[in-house]
Structures are given as structure tokens and as C-alpha cells.
C-alpha positions as CSV (number, residue, x, y, z in Angstrom):
1,M,-51.4,-101.2,-44.3
2,K,-48.3,-103.3,-43.0
3,L,-47.1,-103.8,-39.7
4,L,-44.1,-101.9,-40.0
5,H,-46.0,-99.0,-41.3
6,F,-48.7,-98.9,-39.1
7,A,-45.9,-99.4,-36.3
8,I,-44.2,-95.9,-38.3
9,F,-46.7,-94.1,-38.1
10,Y,-48.4,-95.1,-34.5
11,L,-45.0,-93.6,-33.7
12,I,-45.7,-89.9,-34.5
13,Y,-49.0,-90.3,-33.3
14,T,-48.0,-91.1,-30.2
15,L,-45.2,-88.8,-29.8
16,T,-48.1,-85.9,-31.2
17,L,-50.3,-87.1,-28.6
18,A,-47.5,-86.8,-25.8
19,G,-46.5,-83.2,-27.2
20,I,-49.3,-81.9,-26.4
21,A,-49.9,-83.0,-23.4
22,Y,-46.8,-82.0,-22.4
23,V,-47.2,-78.8,-23.9
24,L,-51.0,-78.7,-21.9
25,Q,-49.5,-79.5,-18.9
26,N,-46.5,-76.6,-19.2
27,Q,-49.1,-74.1,-20.4
28,F,-51.8,-74.4,-18.1
29,S,-49.9,-75.1,-15.0
30,D,-51.9,-73.6,-12.8
31,L,-55.1,-75.3,-13.6
32,K,-54.9,-79.4,-12.9
33,I,-55.4,-80.6,-17.0
34,L,-53.6,-84.1,-16.5
35,A,-54.9,-86.7,-13.9
36,S,-51.6,-87.2,-11.2
37,K,-50.6,-90.9,-13.1
38,F,-51.5,-89.6,-16.7
39,W,-48.1,-90.5,-18.1
40,V,-49.7,-94.4,-16.8
41,V,-52.9,-94.1,-18.8
42,F,-51.2,-93.0,-21.6
43,G,-49.0,-96.1,-22.0
44,F,-51.0,-98.0,-21.1
45,L,-53.8,-97.2,-23.3
46,A,-50.6,-96.8,-25.9
47,G,-49.3,-100.0,-26.1
48,T,-52.9,-102.0,-25.5
49,T,-53.8,-100.2,-29.4
50,F,-50.6,-101.2,-30.5
51,I,-51.5,-105.3,-29.3
52,A,-55.0,-104.7,-30.4
53,Y,-53.9,-103.8,-33.4
54,A,-51.4,-106.7,-34.3
55,V,-54.4,-109.0,-32.9
56,A,-56.3,-107.4,-36.0
57,D,-54.2,-107.4,-38.6
58,L,-53.1,-111.2,-37.9
59,G,-56.9,-111.6,-38.1
60,I,-57.5,-110.0,-41.3
61,K,-54.4,-111.7,-43.4
62,R,-55.1,-115.2,-41.9
63,N,-58.8,-115.1,-43.7
64,P,-59.6,-112.1,-44.9
65,E,-63.6,-113.2,-45.5
66,S,-63.9,-112.9,-41.4
67,G,-61.4,-109.5,-40.9
68,I,-64.5,-107.6,-39.5
69,M,-64.6,-110.5,-36.7
70,A,-61.4,-109.9,-35.8
71,I,-61.6,-106.1,-35.8
72,M,-64.5,-106.8,-33.6
73,G,-62.9,-109.5,-31.8
74,S,-60.0,-106.7,-31.0
75,I,-62.2,-104.2,-30.1
76,A,-63.2,-106.1,-27.5
77,L,-60.0,-107.3,-26.2
78,K,-58.8,-103.2,-26.0
79,M,-61.9,-102.4,-24.4
80,T,-62.1,-105.1,-21.6
81,F,-58.3,-104.6,-20.8
82,S,-59.7,-100.7,-20.2
83,M,-62.1,-101.4,-18.5
84,A,-60.1,-103.5,-16.1
85,F,-57.5,-100.1,-15.6
86,V,-60.0,-98.0,-14.9
87,L,-61.3,-100.2,-12.2
88,I,-58.0,-101.2,-10.7
89,Y,-56.8,-96.8,-11.0
90,S,-59.8,-96.1,-9.4
91,L,-59.7,-98.5,-6.5
92,N,-55.8,-97.3,-5.6
93,S,-56.2,-93.4,-6.6
94,N,-57.0,-91.0,-4.1
95,E,-57.8,-87.9,-6.8
96,K,-60.8,-86.6,-8.2
97,G,-62.4,-88.9,-11.1
98,I,-63.7,-85.9,-13.4
99,V,-60.3,-85.4,-14.2
100,F,-58.9,-88.8,-15.0
101,I,-62.5,-89.6,-17.0
102,L,-61.7,-87.0,-19.1
103,N,-58.1,-87.9,-19.7
104,F,-59.2,-91.6,-20.1
105,F,-61.8,-91.7,-22.6
106,S,-60.4,-88.7,-24.6
107,L,-56.9,-91.0,-24.7
108,Y,-59.4,-93.6,-24.9
109,L,-61.2,-92.1,-28.4
110,L,-58.5,-90.5,-30.1
111,F,-56.6,-94.3,-29.8
112,S,-59.4,-95.9,-31.1
113,F,-60.2,-93.8,-33.7
114,F,-56.4,-94.0,-34.9
115,E,-56.9,-97.8,-35.1
116,I,-60.2,-98.3,-36.6
117,Y,-59.0,-96.0,-39.7
118,C,-55.6,-98.2,-40.5
119,L,-57.6,-100.8,-40.1
120,L,-60.8,-99.7,-42.3
121,R,-57.6,-99.0,-45.1
122,N,-56.9,-102.5,-44.6
123,L,-60.5,-103.4,-45.1
124,R,-60.2,-100.9,-48.3
125,H,-57.1,-102.0,-50.1
126,Q,-58.4,-106.2,-49.9
127,N,-61.7,-105.1,-51.7
128,K,-59.9,-103.6,-54.8
């Protein structure tokens, strides 16, 4: 999958997730489902996921034999930046942590699943 194809699918996926979050926020307005800075978290994870995919895709194209190392490196890079984001957010926020934790990890897993699925599709095409 080329980077342009990934960008199109990723944009559709990101807009779908944003739409679901928006509907949940409006549907259950009496419950606190989303963290106060949910859209900041959403944008951060969407951006880091796109960058991580681009880094892994570049690594796979440069040396296909060590493509798995590029994937693992991009995932480690994304995880490191995400842990730093959580630390900075937690230090600067006064809200309860459970809502933020659920929002952050659900978004992190959803974006990571999509990224890994697309990267594995790249590796599958190289094996043929």
C-alpha cells in the first residue's frame, strides 16, 4: 500500500472515529464520556500514528529484509511519544484520570490496530 493510499484510508478511518466520538459526546451529554481535552488527545494520536506508519513504510521500502525491525521501531517510537504525552497531560490536568485513561488507551489501540493492519498488508504483498 502506497503512502497516498494509506493517507486516504487513514483519513476516512480518522473521520469515522471522530464522528463516533462526536455522536457519543452529544448522545450522552449528561455522562462524562470524553475527557476535557479529548480532541487534543485525538489529534496527537492521529498525528503520531501517521508519522509512525510513514517511518515504518520508509524502512520497509529501503530494506525489505529488515521490514519487521522498521515496524517494531515505529511502534516503539509511537509508544515513547505517547507515554511522554500522558505524563505531560497528567501533570498539567486536574480532572479524574479514569476517563482520560479510557479515552487515551481506546484511541491508542484503535489507531495502532489500523496501523499494524496496513503495515502487515505491505509485508504480505512483498512475500508474493
